[in-house]
Steps between C-alpha positions, in 0.01 A plus 500: 500500500415859420156638559550732202401422151767546233393858417501609865841342558636676193357834615651463846838407358485800262437734795778346706740532208397863461567574865838326481589709194389817678727415793798497262411854391432680829713639779444442870215754517330328209551162661335634814198608291478153352520348845223730625274400209573128553422542871166661407426214260576240769279693745216488250550124457480446876188718520332301224622162629556538877554125540833546325627719784611225738830426662671185376735357761 
């Protein structure tokens, strides 16, 4: 069960599809920039929700 409502799920999917499309258009340097931005996004998520930053064995 998703914790998103339909509109939120659609927005997330739209962003993911956009990133996937971008990856088909960039070279390795561009892919590294995408990776850097995704890393920063994940870092922000962990800062906002520190309980998510746990090791799962």
